[in-house]
C-alpha positions in Angstrom: 0.0 0.0 0.0 1.3 3.5 -0.9 1.2 6.2 1.8 1.6 9.8 0.8 3.5 11.5 3.6 3.4 15.3 3.7 5.8 17.6 5.4 7.4 21.0 5.1 10.1 21.1 2.4 13.1 22.4 4.4 16.2 20.2 4.7 15.4 19.5 8.3 11.7 18.8 7.7 12.5 16.3 4.9 15.1 14.6 7.1 12.4 14.2 9.7 9.9 13.0 7.2 12.4 10.4 6.0 12.8 9.2 9.6 9.1 8.7 9.8 9.0 7.1 6.4 11.6 4.5 7.5 9.4 3.5 10.4 6.4 3.2 8.1 8.3 1.1 5.6 9.1 -1.3 8.4 5.3 -1.8 8.7 5.2 -2.8 5.0 4.1 0.5 3.4 5.5 2.1 0.3 6.2 5.8 0.8 5.9 8.9 -1.4 7.1 12.1 0.3 5.0 15.2 -0.5 6.7 18.6 0.3 4.2 21.3 1.3 4.9 25.0 1.7 3.4 26.6 4.8 2.6 30.2 5.7 5.6 30.2 7.9 7.8 29.1 5.0 6.4 31.7 2.6 6.9 34.6 5.0 10.2 34.5 6.8 10.3 38.1 7.9 7.1 38.9 9.9 6.7 37.8 13.5 4.6 34.7 13.8 1.7 36.6 15.3 1.3 38.6 12.1 1.2 35.5 9.9 -1.7 33.6 11.5 -3.3 32.4 14.7 -3.1 28.6 14.1 0.3 26.9 13.9 2.0 28.7 11.0 4.1 25.6 10.1 1.2 23.1 10.1 -2.0 24.7 8.8 -1.5 23.9 5.1 -0.2 20.4 5.8 -3.3 19.7 7.9 -5.5 21.0 5.1 -3.8 18.7 2.7 -4.5 15.8 5.1 -8.2 16.8 5.5 -8.6 17.2 1.7 -7.1 13.7 1.1 -4.1 14.9 -0.8 -1.8 13.2 1.7 -2.4 10.2 4.0 0.1 11.1 6.9 1.4 14.4 8.0 4.8 14.7 9.8 5.3 17.6 12.1 7.8 18.7 14.7 5.5 18.3 17.7 6.6 21.7 19.0 5.2 23.4 15.9 1.7 22.1 16.5 -0.8 24.0 18.5 -1.9 22.6 21.8 -5.2 21.3 20.4 -5.8 19.0 17.3 -7.6 20.3 14.2 -11.1 19.0 13.9 -11.1 15.6 12.2 -7.4 15.0 12.7 -5.4 13.2 15.4 -1.8 12.4 16.3 -1.7 8.7 15.5 2.0 8.2 16.5 4.9 10.0 18.1 8.4 8.8 17.2 10.8 8.2 20.1 11.8 11.6 21.4 15.2 13.0 20.9 17.0 15.8 22.8 14.3 18.3 23.9 16.7 21.0 25.0 17.5 24.4 23.5 21.0 25.0 22.2 23.2 28.0 22.3 25.2 28.4 19.1 28.2 30.7 18.7 29.5 30.6 22.3 29.5 28.3 25.3 27.9 30.7 27.8 25.7 33.7 28.1 27.6 36.9 29.0 26.3 40.4 29.8 25.2 42.6 26.9 25.5 39.8 24.3 23.4 40.1 21.1 21.4 36.9 20.8 19.1 36.0 17.9 15.8 34.2 18.3 12.2 34.7 17.1 10.7 32.7 20.0 9.0 34.7 22.8 9.4 31.7 25.1 13.2 31.8 24.6 13.3 35.6 24.7 11.6 35.7 28.1 13.7 33.0 29.7 17.0 34.3 28.3 16.3 37.8 29.7 15.4 36.2 33.0 18.9 34.6 33.0 20.7 37.7 31.9 18.6 40.9 31.7 21.3 42.9 29.8 21.1 40.7 26.7 20.0 42.3 23.5 17.5 39.8 21.9 17.2 40.3 18.2 14.5 38.7 16.0 15.9 35.9 13.8 13.8 33.7 11.5 14.6 31.1 8.7 15.6 27.5 8.6 18.5 26.2 10.5 21.1 26.8 7.8 19.8 30.3 7.2 19.9 31.3 10.9 23.4 29.9 11.3 24.5 32.0 8.3 22.7 35.1 9.6 24.5 34.9 12.9 27.8 35.6 11.1 26.3 38.1 8.6 24.7 40.2 11.4 27.5 39.9 13.8 25.4 38.2 16.5 27.2 36.8 19.5 24.9 33.7 19.6 21.6 32.3 18.4 19.4 29.8 20.1 18.0 26.7 18.3 16.4 23.4 19.1 19.2 20.9 19.8 17.3 18.1 18.1 17.3 19.9 14.8 21.0 20.4 14.8 21.6 16.8 15.8 19.3 15.5 13.0 21.3 17.5 10.4 24.7 16.5 11.7 25.4 20.0 13.0 25.9 19.2 16.7 29.4 20.8 16.4 27.6 24.2 16.2 26.3 23.8 19.7 28.3 25.6 22.4 25.9 24.8 25.3 22.8 22.8 25.7 20.5 24.6 28.2 19.1 22.4 30.9 15.3 22.6 31.4 16.1 24.4 34.7 17.7 27.2 32.6 15.3 27.2 29.6 12.2 25.2 29.8 11.5 23.7 26.4 8.5 24.2 24.1 5.8 21.6 24.6 6.7 18.7 22.3 10.2 19.8 21.5 12.4 16.9 20.3 9.4 14.8 19.2 8.0 14.1 15.8 4.2 13.7 15.4 2.5 11.6 12.7 -0.9 13.1 12.2 -3.7 11.2 10.4 -7.5 11.5 9.9 -9.6 10.4 12.8 -10.4 6.7 12.4 -7.1 6.0 10.5 -4.8 5.7 13.6 -4.0 2.1 12.8 -2.1 3.2 9.7 0.7 4.6 11.9 0.1 2.9 15.2 3.2 0.6 15.0 5.4 3.7 14.9 4.1 5.1 18.2 6.4 5.4 21.2 4.2 5.1 24.2 6.5 7.0 26.6 7.0 9.9 24.2 3.2 10.1 23.8 2.7 10.1 27.6 5.1 13.0 28.1 4.2 15.1 25.0 0.4 14.7 25.5 0.8 16.0 29.1 2.8 19.0 27.9 0.3 19.8 25.2 -2.6 19.4 27.7 -1.2 21.9 30.2 -0.4 24.5 27.5 -3.9 24.1 26.1 -5.4 24.5 29.5 -3.3 27.6 30.2 -4.3 29.1 26.8 -0.8 29.5 25.6 0.6 29.0 22.1 3.4 30.2 19.9 2.5 33.8 20.7 2.7 33.5 24.5 5.7 32.9 26.7 4.4 29.6 27.9 6.4 26.3 28.1 6.0 22.8 29.4 8.3 19.8 29.7 7.8 16.3 31.2 11.1 14.7 32.2 9.6 11.3 32.8 8.7 11.7 36.4 7.5 15.3 36.7 5.6 17.7 34.5 6.8 21.3 34.7 5.0 24.3 33.2 6.0 28.0 32.9 4.5 31.3 32.1 6.5 34.5 31.8 6.5 38.2 30.9 8.1 38.8 27.5 10.8 41.0 29.0 11.8 38.3 31.5 10.9 40.4 34.5 8.6 37.6 35.7 8.9 33.9 35.2 6.6 31.5 37.1 7.1 27.7 37.2 5.0 25.0 38.7 5.6 21.3 38.8 3.4 18.3 39.5 1.6 15.4 37.9 -1.8 16.8 36.8 -1.8 19.1 33.7 -5.2 20.6 34.8 -3.9 21.5 38.3 -0.8 23.1 36.9 -2.8 25.0 34.4 -5.1 26.3 37.1 -2.2 27.5 39.1 -0.6 29.3 36.2 -3.6 30.6 34.2 -4.1 33.6 36.5 -0.4 34.4 36.3 -0.5 34.1 32.5 -3.3 36.6 32.3 -1.4 39.1 34.4 2.0 38.9 32.5 
């Protein structure tokens, strides 16, 4: 049986799609990769909030899945919003890789450094660690952002460690932030295989139960808080404890709570999120 697997067309996205395809081939499927351009790919200059409200790197892929143009969508789980699109479900999560954020260009933060990132989550936590930093907007795929660091004379940039690892670029990493330093995005490090509701069996053999347990808890607490890519909200499950965070964009206030129940954590943090 032929499965049409859709993903973004960047080098990283296609590398991730091929990893998913390899798992599906093990289940006996033939695979055709279908690159899809998303709103976030078309516009690499505007802040995410000006491009669209739903996940800017997943919307067009989800539409292709709903329309029947593809059979499976491969997403970086961190790019997905905290709730599933109607009619779609994550049928499998591949085993999670390194969820941490990576500092590229130097091995440590120093006062008054110029650091590039487009993430409000990273911005808030970086400024909480070192308030004198100058955080500059930086978008583009991994290769583009690494190149722009040199072109713009930035001291460092912050990227997801897993993406660098997957592309064989781990040598670019000067420091991997612990979750105590920078709490990761919900789902960071995991790949999600999305299918139409009722077709979960197609990808079920690729599912890693432990990754699903952790990522679903992270997504649940972010959904309950009401956060997304536009809010300084983060969540990470280390296997034993779920930790969630809300922050002010300028890093002046960062609130963390840890526990077992996503709903309880969200209740504790929701009022704080409204006040940041």
